Structures are given as C-alpha cells and as structure tokens.
N, C-alpha and C positions, 0 to 999 in steps of 0.2 A: 655718454650717450647710451640710451636704451633703445631697443629695437622691438617693434611689434609688427604683426602681419595683419593688415586690414582686411584682406580677402585672399583666398587661395589663388586668385588669378594675378595678384599684384606682386611686383618685385619688392625687394626689401624697402621698408619705409623707416627712416630714422626720425625720432622725435627729439626736438631740442631747438636751438636757435634757428637752424637752417631747415628743419622739418624734412621735406622730401628731398633726397639727394640721389642723383643718378650715379651709379658706380660702374665703371668699366664698360660703358656703352659702346666704346669704339674698339674694344678688344676684338682681335681677329677671330672669327668663328672657325672651329675645327671641322673640316669637311668629313663626310662619312667615309671617304676612301683615303684619307690622309693617315699615314703611319705616325705612330707615337713611339719614338725610340726611347731607350733607357741607357743609362750608364755611359760607357765610352763612346758608343755609336752616336748617342745624342750629342755629346760634346763635339764629335767629329763633324756631324751635319751642321751644328751651329757655327763651327769655324768656317765651313764652306760657305754658308749663307752670309756671314760677316764679310768674308773675303770678296764675295760677289758684289755686295753693295759698295764696299770700300774701293774696289776696282773702278766702278763707275765714277765715284766721287773724284778719285785720283785722275782718271783719264779725262774727265770733263773739265776739271779745274786746273790741273797742274801739268800733266804730260799727255797731250792728245795723241791717240793712235791714228794711223791711216784709216780713212772713213770706213771702207768696206771691211777691213780687218777687224775694226772695232765692232761693227754690226755682226760679223760672223761669231766673234767671241761672245757677244751679248746673247745671241740666240743659243749658242752651244751651252753657255752657263745655265740658262733657263731650262734647257732640256735635261741637263745633268741633274740639277736640283729637283726638277719636276719628277723625273723617274725615281729619284731617291725617295721623295716624299709621298707621291700619290700612287696608289696601287691600281693595277689594271682590272682587278676583280674584287669582289667583296671579301671581307675578312671572315675567318671561320668563327663560329660561335663556340662557347665553352662546351656545349654538348657534343660538338663535332670533333673535339680534340685539337691537336696542334696543327694539323695539316689535312688538306684534301687534294686529290690528284697529284700524288707524289711523282708520277711519271714525268710531270712537267719539269721537274728539277733535272732529271737525267737528260732529257732532250735539250734543255737550255744549256746544260754543261757542255753538251756536244756542240751547240751553236756558238759557244764561247770561243772555240778553237779558231773558226774562220774570222770572228770579230777581232781576236788578238793578232791574227795573221795580217789582217787588213791594216791594223794600227802599225804593225812593223813595216808594212809596205809603204805607208805614208812617210815613215822615217827614211826609208831607202830612196823614195822619190825626192825628198828634201836634199839628201846627199847628192843625187844626180844634178839637181838644179844648182846647188852650191859649187859643183865641179864644172859648171858652164853648160850643161845640157839645155838646149832650147825647147826640146819636147821630150815627153816620156814615151817610150815605145808603146804602140797601141796594144800589142799582145799582153804586155805587162798590166796595162790599165784594165783590160777586159778580163783576163783570166786570173790575175793575181790580186786585183783590187775590186773591180766592178761586181762580178758575179758572187764572190765570197761575201761582199758587203751586203748585197741584196738578200742572199740566203740567210745570213745572220740576222739582219733586220726583220725579215719576214718571220723567221722562226721565233725571234724574241717577242714580237708583237702578238703573234697567235698564242704562244705559250702563256703570255701575261694575262690573256683573257680567262684562262682556266686555273692559273696558279693561285690557290687560296691558302693563306697562312694567317698566323696571329698578327695583331696590329703592330706589335713591337719588333717583328721579324722582317728583315730585308729579303728581297726577292732575287733569285738567280736570273730569271728572264729579264728583269729590269737592269741587272748588271750587264747583260748582253747589250741592251739598248743604250746604256751609258757608253759602253765601248764603241758602239756604232756612231753615236753622236759625236764623240771625240774624233773618230776616224774621218767623218764627214767634214768637221771643222778643220782638222789638220790638213786634209787634202785641199780644201779651198784656200787655206792660208798659204800653202805651198804654191798652188797654181796662180791664185789671184795676185800674188806679189811678184809675178813675172809678166813678160810681154804676152804670155798666152791668154791673159784676161781679155785682151782686145779681140780675140777671135770668137768669143761667145756669140752664139746665134748664127754662125756661119758653118759651112761644110768643113772648115779647117779647125773647128773647135776640138780640143782633146776629148775623146770619148769618155774619159773618166769623169768629166764634169757632169755629164748626163747621169751616169750611175750614182754619183754623189748626190745630185739634186733629187733623183727619185727616192733614194734612201732618206735624205733630209726631209723631203715633203711628207713621206710616210711617218717619220718620227714626229714631225710637227702635228700631223693630223691625229696620231694616237694620243699624244699628250693633250691636245685640245679636247678630245673625247673625254679624257679623265677629269679635266678641270673645268670644262664649260659645257659638257653635254654633247648630244649628237647633232643639234640643229646646225651649227656652223660646219661641222664635218660633212653632213649630208649636202649642204649648199656647196661646199668646196668640191666634193666629189662630182656633183652635177656639173659644175663649171669645168672640171678636169675632163669629164666625159665629153663635154661639148668640144673640147680641143680636137678630139679625134673623130667625133661623130658629125661635126659641123659640115664637112663636105657633102654629106648625104642628106642634110636637112633642107627643106624647101623654103622659099621666100626670103625674108630679110635675115633669117638666122643662118643661111648658108654662106660658106666662105671657102676659099681654095684648100685650106688645110695646112697643118704643120706636122712634120715628122716627130717621132718621140725624141730623137736626139736633138733636133733643132729647138723644140719647145723647152725641154728640160735643161738645155745648155744656157737658156736665157732666164728661166724662172727663178734661179738663185742669183739674180743680179738686181740692180736698182730698178729694173722693169717689173720686179715681182717681190719676192720675199725680202730682199734687201732694199726695197723701195721706200715710199713715203711712210708707210705704217711702222716699219721697223726703225726708220730714221727718227720718228717721234718717240717710239717706245724706248729706244736706246739713249735718248737725251732727256727730253722734257718729262716723259711719263715716269721713268725710273727715278728721276730727281725729285719729282713731286710726291712719289710714293715714299721716298726716304723722308721728305718733309712731313708727310702725314704720319709716318711712324714715329718721328720725333715728337709731334703733337700728341700722339697717342701715349707715348712713354711719359710725357709730362702731364697727362690727364686733362688736356685742353678740351677733348671731346666731352668729358663729363661736365666741364664748365659750360660749354655751349648749350647742352641740354638743360642744365640747372638754370642758366640765365633765361632760357626760353620759358621754363616753368614760372620763374619769378615774374617775367614780363607779361605773359599771356594766360597763365593758369587760372586766374580768377574770373575771366570772362566766360560767358555761356559756352558750353562745349569746350572748356579750357584745354584739356589734353589734346584735342584735335588741332587746336591752334598752336599749341606747343609743338606738335608733330610738324606743322608747316615750317615754323621758324627753325627748329632744331635740324630737320632734314635738309633745309636749304643751306644751313651753315656746314653741316657734315657732308652733304652730297657734293658740294663743289670741290672737295678734296678727295672724294671717293670715286674710284673709276667705274663703279657699276651701280645701277639702281637697286638691284636685288641685294647687293652687299650692304647698301645703306639701309634698306628695310630691316635686315637682320640686326644691324647695330643699334639703331634708334628704336625700331618697332618693338623690340623685346620689352621696352619700358613703356612706350606711349600707347600701344594697342590695349594692354590690360587696363590702363587707366581710362582710356576712352570707353571701354565696355562698362567700367564702373559708373561713369556719369550718365550712361543711358544709350550710348551708340550700340547698334546691333553688331554682331560679329562681322558681318559683311562690310558694314559701313566703316568700322574701325580699321579693318585691314585695307579697305579701299582708300581711305584718307592717307594712311601711311604710305601706300604704294604710289599714289599720285604725288605726294609731297617729296618722297625720295627720288622719284623720276625727275621732278622739277629741279633737284639739286644739280643734275647734269647740264642744265642750261643757265646755271647761276654763275655770273662772272665773279672773280677774275679767272678762275681755273676751269670751270665748266667740265669737270670730270675728264680732263685731258682733251676734250673735243676742240677747244680753241686752238690748241697746238697743232692738232692734225689738220684743221682747217687752214691755219697759217702755212703749214708745210705744203699742202696741196695747191692752194690758191696763190701763194706768194704775197698775200695781203699781210701787212704788219700785225703782229699779235695784239698790240695795244688798240689798234683800230677795230679788231674783231671784238675785244673785250668791251669797248665802249658801245659798239653796235648792239651787244647782247643785253644791255641794261634794261631798256624799255620792254622788250619781249619777256624778259624774266619777271619784271614787275607785273606785267599783265597776267602771266601764268599764275604766279603766286597770289595775286589779287583775286583771280577767279576761283582758285581753290579755297581761299579764305572766305569769299562770299558764299560759296556752296556750303562750307562747313557752318558758317554763322546762320545761314537760312535754315539749314536742317536742325540746328540746335534750337532756333526760335520756333520752328514749326512743331517740334516734338516736346518743347518745354524743358529742355535740358538745363541743368545747372552748371556752374563752373565749380572749380575746386575751392574748398574753404581755405581761408588764409592760414589756418593752423596746419594745413597739409602741404604748404608750399615753402620753398626757400624765400628768405627775405631779399627783396630787390636791393635794398640798401647794402646788405652783405655781399651780394653778387657784384654790385658796382665797385666795391672795394678791390675786387679781383679783375677789374676790366683790363689791367695790364696784360692779361693772357691773350688779348686780341692783338697785342703788339706784333707778333710774327706775321699775321695776316696783313696788318697795316704796312709793315716794312716791305713785304712782298709787293703790294700794290704800288706803294710810293716808288720803290726801286724800278719797277717796270715802267712807270710813267715818267721817271727821270731819265730814261733812255738806256738803263742797264740791260744787258742781254738777259734772256729768260733764264739761262743757266746761272749767271752770276746772281740774279735776283733770287732765284730759288735757293741757291747756296747760302746767301745772306739770311734768308728767312729761316732756313734750317738751323744755322748757327744761332740765330736769335731765339729760336724755340728752346734750345739748350740753356742759353743765358737767362732768359726770362723765367725758366723753371726754378732758378735759384731764389726767386722772390716768392715762390709758392711752397706749399708743403711737400710737393713732389719734385724734389731736386734731382737733376740728372747728373750723376757721377759717371765714371768710366764704365762701370757695369751697366748702367741704364743706357749709355750711348751705344755700347756694343749690342745690347739687347734690341735697341731701336734699329740698328743696322741689320740684325738677324731677322727681325719681324718684317722689315722692308723687303728683303729678298723673298720671304714667303708670300707676302702680299703681291709682289711683282710678277710671280710666275704666271698666274692666269692671264693677266693683261698682255704680257710679252708674247706668250705663245698664241694668244688670240690675234694679236696684231700680225704675227708671222703667218698664221693661217689666212687672215684677211689679205695678206700680201700675195698669197697663192692666187686668190680670186682676182685681185687687182691685176696680177700678171696675166691671167687668162684674158681679162677684158682688154688690156692694152695690146697683147700680142696677137689676138684674134680679130680685133677691131669690132667686137660686138657692141661696145659702147657707142661707137660712131653710128652703127646701124640702128641702135635704139634711138639715137638723136634724130635720125631721119624719120623714124616712126613717130616720134613726138612732134616733129615739125608737120607731118601729115595730119596729125590730130588737131594741131593748133590752127591749121588752115580752115578747119570747120569751126572751132571755138577755142580761144586761148584759155578760158576758164576750164573747159573740158580737158585740155592738155595738162593743166595744173592738177586737176583732180586725178587724172591718170598717173602723173608723176607722184602724187601723194600716195596712192595705193601701192605703186611699185616700191617706194621707199619703205613703207610700213612692212610690206611683204618680205623684202630683203632683210629687214631688221628683226623680224620675229624670231625669238629664241636666242638672239645674239647679244653679247655685251655692247654697250653704247659705242665704244671706239671702233669695233669691227663693223657694226651696223652702219655707222656713218661712212667709214672708209669705202665699203662696198657700194653704198647708195651714191656716194659722191662720184665714184668712177662710172656708174651706169647712168644715173639720172641727171646729175648737175650739168655735164657738158651739153645735153639736149636743151636744158633750160637756158643756158648761156646763148645757145644758137637761136633761141626764140627772141633774143634781144634783151634778156634780163641781165642786170648787173651781176657779176660773179659773186659779190658778197651776198646779195639777196638770194641768188640761186642756191648757194651753199647753205645759207641759214634755213631756207625752205626745206632742203633735204635733211639737214641736221635735226631740225625740230621733229620731223616725222620719224627719223631713225630713232630718236630718243623715246618718243611716245609709243613706239612699238612694244616697249616694256609693260604698258598697261592696256594694250589693244588685244581683245579676244581674237582668236582662241588661244594664241601662244603669248601669254603675258607673264614674263619671268618675275617682275616685281610684284605683281598681284598674287602670283602663286606662292612666293616667299612670304608675303603678308598673311595669306590664308593659312599657311602652315603654323604661324604664330597665333592667329586669332581663333583657329579651330573651325573656320567657316568653309563652305564649299568653294573650291578654287575658281570654278567658272563664274559663280555668282559674284565672287569678289572682283574678278576681272571686269565683269560688266559694270559693277558699281564704280570701280576706279576709272573706267572709261568715261562714265557719266560725269564724275567729279572733275576729271581732267579735260572735259570737252573743249575748254577754251584753247587748249594746245592745238586742237585741230582747226581752229578758226584763226588764231594769231598769225600763222605763216601767210595766209591770204591777206590779212590786214597789212603786213609790211610789204607784200608784193604790190598792193594797190596804193600804198602810202609809204614811200621810202623814208619819211620823216621819223617813222618808228624805229628805224635803224640809224638814227642820228644823221641822216643824209639830207639836211635842209637847214634853214635858218632857225634861230632859237625860238622865234614866235611860232613857226610852223611845228617845230618839235613839241613845244608846250601844248599847243592846241591838239595835236595828234595824241599826245599822252592823255589829256583830259577826256577827249571824246572816246578814245579806245577804252579807257578805264570805265567810263560810263557804259560803253557797249558791253564789256564783259560782265558788268554788274547786272544789266538787264538780261543778258544771256543766262546768267546763273539763276536769276529769279524765274525766268521762263522755263528752264530745264527742271528746276526743283519744285516749281509751283508755289512760290512764296514771294509776296511783294507788298510793300506798304503795311507791314505788320499783320498781314492776314493771308490765309491760303488763297491761291489764285484759281479762278475759273479757267476753263480751256480757252475762252475768248481772250482773257488777259494774257495767258501764256503765249498764245499765237502773236498777239500784239508785241509782247516783250521780245520774243525771238526775232520777229520781223524788224523791230527797231534796232536790235543788236546787229543784225546782218546789214542793215543800211549804214551802220557806222563803219563798216569794213573799209569802204573805198576812201573815206577821209575827205570827200568833197563837201563843199559848203551846203549844197542843196540836199544831198543825201543825209548829212548830219542834222540839218534842220527838220527834215522829214522824220528821221529817227527820233528826235527829241519830241516832236509833235505826237508820235505814236506812244512814246513813253508817258507823256502828260495825259493822254487819253486813257492809258492803262491805269495810271494813278487815280484818275477821277473815278473810273469804274470800281477800283479797289476800295476807295473811300466809301462809295455808295454801298458796296457789298459789306464792308465792315459795319456800317450803320444798320443795315438790315439784320445782320447777324447779332449785333448788340441789342436791337429791339426784340429779337427772338430769344434773347438770353443765352445764345451760343458762345459769345465771347464776352 
C-alpha cells in the first residue's frame, strides 16, 4: 500500500484495492485535562481500570452483590478512577516549568491527615457493627467522622482547582479526594448493610449518613465538572439550593421544606443517587460500554465507516450521507452525541468540505447525524435502558417503538443533505477514492455481534445476558478478521471500557442528585399541576411548553442525564394529561436528545465546529435546521400512536408512508428545493403547511397535505419551465 495526502484537510487516504480506509475512528479521544502517565504508574492505573471492568462483568454474570452495595462500589470505583485520571486544573506548559502554586501540595498534605483518620474510623465502625452494635455513637460520627470528612473533602476540592502540574504527574489534592471517596463508600457499606438503612429519611437516621452524603455529593459534582463541564453542575446546584430555599419561594414552587440532615440522609438512597440513573449505569450502561470497547478493539468501528463510504460515497454529497449512516451505526453504541461527533467527524467533516460543503454545513450534518445515533435502536445510546428502568416498560417494547421515529429522523437528515447537494451542484466521491462495496461485503460478518445482541434480546434473554453474549461474540468474530483479539487486546478493551465509562457513570450519579431533589421535594408533582393548568387552555400549548422545558433541562448535558432529569420533571405531567407513558417518555426523550443541537448550548454542534473550523454558533444554527424534523416527529407520534407501533399493521404502514412523505416535504420547504429546482417562498409555505398537516395522521388531513404537495409540485414544474426558457437551468 502507498499513501498520499489529497488535501491538507483530509485524513490519511490509502490507494489500492480498498482506496479510502477509515483508521481508528472509534479510538477514545484524550481529553485536555486527562493525565497521561508513564512507567510503573501507567501500569498501576491500567490494572485498576481492568479490575473495575472485570468486577462488573463478574458481579453481573457470576456472583451478584446486594443491590445497594453494588451501586455504592460502582460509584466509588468511578470516583477513584476519575480523580486518578482527570485533573482539576490545567496542566503547566513547558515554559512554566514543572509546577505552579506549590503551596497547594503542603495544604493538601495537611488535608490528607483527616482523610486517613476518617478511613480509620470507618474501620472502627465496622468492628463495632461486627461486635453487635446497633448504632454508632453520635459524637463519634460527628466529631471523629463527619467534620473531618467534610474538611478533607472541601480542602481537596479547592486545592485541586489551583494545583497545576505536568501531565504525567499525579496530584496530592486528588489523592485526598480518593481517600475521601473510599471513606464515603466504606461508611455506606458499613451502615447500609445493617438495620440502620431503614431509618434513612427519619429523625432516627444516623447523623453520619448525612455527613457522608454531603461529602459524596460534593465529590460527584467535582468530578462531573472535570469530565462533563459546568452545565450539569450548575443545574444540580440550583436544584440543591431549591431544597432549602423552597419554603421561601412563592406560588407553585413553594413547599414546607426539608432539613439538611433529613434531605441528605435520603439523597444517597434509591430515591436519589442510588436510584434509577445509577441502577442503569451500574448494569446496562457499563455492560454496553464494555461491548463498545470490544468492538473498538476489534476495529469494527472502522468497518462501519468504511462500509458507509462504500455504500453511499458515490451519491451527490457523498461524505455527508456517509456521515448519516456511519454516525447512526456508531451513535447507537456511543453514550454521547459529542463523543460520536469526535470519533466519526474527524474523518467525514474534512471530506464533506472537499466535495463542496461549507464549514458550517459540514459540521452541522455531522452533529445532526451523531445526535440521531442516540435515538437509533436497539441500544439508543443507553436511553432505552433508562426509559425501561423508569417506566417499567419492557426494553424490547421500547426498542420496537423507536424504529419508525428513528427512520423519520434519519430520512429527514438524508433529504436535507441530498437537497443541499442538488441545490449547490455538489458531486459525490469518485469510485477510485472509495472502498469497494464487494470487498466490504466480504467482511459483513463483523455485524454479527450486533445481530447476536438484537436476536438475543428478542428471544427473551435478559439485557445483561444478551450484552454479555454480544461482547463475547465480538472477541470470537475478531478471529475472522485481521484484528484478532488475544489476551492483551481483551485486557486493553477492559481498560478502555473503564476510561469510557467514567464520564457517563458520574453524570448518571449527578443526575441522581437532581432526581432525588425532584422526588423528595415534590417539585415534579407541582410542575405536573402547572402543565395541567396550561392544558386546560390548549393541549398543544402544554406540549410545546413541555418541549421547551425538556430542551432547557437538557442543554449542555449528556443524553442520559438530560433524559433522566426531563423524565422526572416533565413526563409525569404528560402522563397526567392522559398520554400513554410510552408516548410521554418518548416525547421527553426526543427533546432531551436534540438539546445537543439546539442553540445556544449545543454540545454536539460545538464539537463539530471545533473539527470543521467554523463558528460554533453558526454551526449550531445550521444543525438545528438540518435536524428540524426531530422537533416535529414527537408531535407526530403524539397525534398518531401508530408511529410507535401501537396499532394494526395497516395503520402502522400508512403512518410510516405519510410521515415519511411529510418529512420529505418539510425538508424541501426548509431548504428551499423541490422537484429538482429551487423553491419560491410560496412553494416553501405550501410544502411546510403540507408537512404539518401530515402530523395528525388523520385521513382528511393527509389528503389535504397531499393536495398541497401536488399544488407545490405543479408550481415548481411551471417555475422550472420558465427558468429553462430563460436559460437559467
């Protein structure tokens, strides 16, 4: 093989039988604040990461732990690995030397003493419990555990903000935070394994639970800041402030109030941090991240992208269509829209620019396609599992219901891309630039792990068993490919899975704090009352209001956290309006997902802009326009439940055809292209009106929409004839 560079913007292009090949598109990006260790420390961290993934596989498949204990260890492990890997401040540059603010080391060393003392106290508490003690003396919990723990945690967090060292050097403040994380977990394991667990939320609850919960919440929020940014932290702090400010607020926001001890004695239970979000992250999410890591190790991600190039690269605007297919395949096993943009966009965005897309359009297409991956069954970026946990609806039913909405979303993005390519006269990629489809088909066995996953789920296997079978099959199938997985590659996959899991686990824990506030203060119920009041005026107005709240709550947050929070606040109100739970939760889920491409805070769009070199806000506006169908589809399946497979086969087929026709017209109206010619404003209005009439799914509205579409077609034909006579086309 020889290699050439077609353009400075392009990734490596290989010339030969396969021509363009994607390499390492699913490699995990290294974040700016992630430490890169060397030597013995690197091996030690790798062993920790492997042990963390192996612990989950062992506990989920062989020797299950008691539920709450398992979730506590799950969170504690993520905190330990997170503080090891992610720095709380920027790294020093080579010009600044080896360190800045050396005083942070001395203060942190001092804070290490109470942290170690607290760890010792948890051991002594365990001995008391083993010797038959029913309670730990309150003075011991307050003065020998609680206040030292809060002091060490606070000092460690604050010092980590100023502690700046080289990228390969570990941090003393973070060592304090690791000790505090272990102390919190150890205390909960000691207390929650006794009858004292039943007293949480009452005046009889051990005071140490509140101290441990405050420290645990602070540690979760600090790590969330490091791995997911400030958006979720700010929202979480606003909700926490509401717990204590609520009694002083007017109107429907007011409530009697909770004491610090009562609230925090409950927030670290299944009403909050250990609730639905952590239940999902500790089982389904971690398992499917391990599955994704095995696929990554066997280079299946490269194959997905290459297959998409071979199948769609020759059509007009080819790389953009490749982005749609590849991002759909990659996104369904990727927990975040922004992460999917980084993995596939590094290849597709430069190629889109090469064939004629502007920087903004190239980034916008990738952002919209990657966001759509979160609604692609069967995995749906872990959203399906959270929905199943919250609603109690079987996972397979949710995956089936997601099929038509996903088709409509990707069809709309495809139409938008195709119309823009036709409107601007873009070409596809040449055959000699693309992989051979025949060659790609010979490797179609790499789809086997996905097929095994789907078949196992629909044969009635549990999600955990199906995910484990798919993971094992990924390793087995790799032996048919050039990227065989031996022991080294399997261990590497387990290591990568832990690194990939940290963000989503801590984000789910932070979302659990918010869910805890909502459930313990009753603000969700009061929001439902407000939604009912709006619905008394207009049900459509109530839905629009719910849409805005879901998007607002999801802005700047990963998909799983965005949906978990919106489902707690908005979905109960929609159910009280008489909407079926499945429809209500899909409505909320869709808008939580598309918050990633909704200005002004559009994480997926901003990630794409970073790759394309375009203005971030312009890219987010363009991605909003391309993904406009995602803002219409939820209203479609609200008015027509057949789109969620809740009808007979004839009704489902008719709904799919008319809805697809509707998003086609919507795309033409938004982009201004229809019947192979640019559309006038009259035609665009007719097309959008026709598309909106198709929302309800009724016979007369469908017929009216078709009539308007026919009228628009006739106008366009006349316009094309006039332009041809004038020599314009």
